[in-house]
N, C-alpha and C positions, 0 to 999 in steps of 0.2 A: 905386531905381530912376527911369533917367532914360527920355528918348525925345527923339529929333529928328527933322525931316523935312527933305527938300532937294528940289528940282527941278533936273533935269540936263537940259540943252539938248543932248540927243540921245538917238536910240531906245534902247529897250529892250536890243536885242541886244549893241549897241556898249555900251553900260553893264554889263550882267551878262560880256560878254565880257572885260572890263576888271577889274572886280570878281573872276571866277573864278580869274585868272592870276597864280598865288602868287610870279613873278617881278616882280612890280607891288606888289606888298606894302610893301617897304619903301620903294618912292617915295613913299606915301600916308599911312602910318602912322607917325609920331611917334615915333624912336627904335629902331624896329625896323631890325635889325641885318641878319637873314636867318632864314629856316625851314628845319627840317630834317624831311621826312615820317618818321614813327617807324612806323608801322605805316597800314596799307589804302591804298587809290589815294585818292589825293587830292580832295578833294570830295565823294567819298562819305560816309554816314552810317555812324560808326562809326571812321572815318579818325582818326589820332590826329599831329597837327601839335605840334613844339618849335618856339616864338618866341625868339629869343634878342635881347632890348632895351637897348639903352646908357642910362642911366638915372644923370643925376647923378655922371656916371663910373664907374659899376659895373654891372656884368652883370648882367641879371636874367633869369631864364627861367620861361616860361610854356607851360603845354602844354595845348594845346586838342582837344578831341575835338565830331567833328561830331555832332549828335543829332539834326540833319531837317534834311531838304536838296529840293528842290522846284527845278531849273533854271527859271531866270527870274521864279520866285517868289517863294521866299524862302529863307535858309538859318540856321539854329541852331547855334549849340554852347555846351557848357561850356568856360572859359576858368579855368586854377588855376594861382599864384602862388605866393612866400612871402607866406605869411599871410592871403590873400584867395583867395574863389570866383567866379564869374563866370557868368551867363546870358547870353548874346547873341541878340540876332535882328534882320536885315535882310530889310525885305518891300521887293520891286521894284513900281512898280506902270506897266503900260503904259498911256502918255497917247500914242500917236503919233510923234509927233516929237519928244516929250521923254518922261521918266520919272520918276517919283517916289521917292525914295527913304527909308524910314522904318528906325532905327537906335532899338534900344530894350535896354535892360542892366539888369543887377539884379546888383549886386554887394554882396559878403556879405565880412565879415573873418571869419578862423578861427582870429585868435589872440589876445591879449590886446593886447597892442601895435597893431594893427592896430584893434581895436575901439574902440581909445581914440584913435587917429588920424583915423577915417572921417568921424566928422563934421567934421575939419579940412579933409580932402580932397575932399570930398563936390564941391565947387563947383569943383574943377579937373580932377575926373577928365571933368565934363562937357562945361566948356570945351573940353578936349582930343580928345572922340568929336567933338565938333560942329568943330573946327579939322582932323581930320583927315575929316572928309565934304566940308567946304569944300577942301580939297586934293585930293581924290579929283575931285570935281567939276570943278574948274578943270584938272586934267593931263587928265580925260573929254573936256573942253570942246574943250579946245586941240587933241584928235588924240595927245596924247604916252602916252598909256596901248593 
């Protein structure tokens, strides 16, 4: 389990607009090449999206299912990929001229190989998530998303 918080120097409406736009995801999520809507309406509970990542020269496919969503308040989803499953949540806190954003996740290995590797990967997963949030913050504050 991990949790990150970040303060973004933009109002909630701007932060949320940038976050919910699927075209923005490859700009701030490391390695994400593209997303493909599999079923449902984008952003709606129950919708399923395929995310294609490039990781160390190989293609990795993740499937995200939105499990809960309240616009401008929070977003939650389940992410499944090779040998792992994760539950993710993003909370938005309106602070007037700024927005607090809290990202939490719980990643569980589903294969023997991933169970063995997870203790070694935890730190890099945490760092990657924080770097993704910092990249998102920078792009939003610069008006690039």
